[in-house]
C-alpha angles and dihedrals in degrees: 000000000000091000094052090048090051091050091049093052091045092053091050091050092047090049091048094050091043090056091045090052092051091049091051091048091050091051091048092049092050091047089051093050092048090052091051091049090053090049096055101029098096094044091051093048092049090050101048113018120121124215111202090206091065106028099055112069122185116290116260119274115292118242116237107212091194094061096024088231138111118253094242093158092061091042095052090050090053092046091051090051090048094055091047088054091048091055090048092051092050091053094044112107094189114120116262110247107225129177116226130195113262090218134041092237128237115247116266150116124039091335089062094067093047091046094051091051093050091043091056092049092052097044094248124154117242108229110198091197087074089064090068106025128071131166139213114267113227112223095179095096089059101047093107097047109142097215105038137045099207118201131173114258090230088073091067139053117270108298091237088065097055114122104234093189095058102100092188093048118143089211120109117267089236146345137233134201131182139183140229115286125247112211135198120242095270092043093232095117134039142179128210139162125236139183135202130192139177089212132237091088087272104110140014143150136202128210143187109215128197117202130189138195112226122170090351096305128104119225140162112272100178140358122201120188107223102180143359133197 
């Protein structure tokens, strides 16, 4: 009786410590992933972000059905104004207001298939937990960035509703989203998906991004555009 009781208590303790170990490992893995995200965030943004002020040129000349000609005069005037604005943007030292996903998103949708394919190519391990778990992205380390004024997308209306023709708009010039990272066994390489948009439901692009750790620093190894709209 005493022996069976001892075995029972031992099993409970082993189970308890086993669960505790898994919890600690999970926390450590998440902490590691968050650190990697912070390491590559700026490089990813610089590589994929879209600025509606520069990516949307004037529409093509309108056709005048009365004269059976295109309104090239009006078009050239718009084009001239567009290039003046481009010069002004290039000279502007004001920080670029960019919307950033509140969460590092769980893996899913069309991006999931692309991510799995790239993951297999790069020897990464597919972690199904990342299909159901996301985490809050911390923007605090990037508050003093000289180029961008990063703000959470939750502070603004849905990006599809942004008025792209409002030159004095207080909306960001674009938005970026990115997913959880899938790592290889040695955690020296990772794959994630990312998206960029200029808002207004007018333009967007999707990417699969491979990152690598060389000499203790994480950098982008490869970017593949997966879709465009």
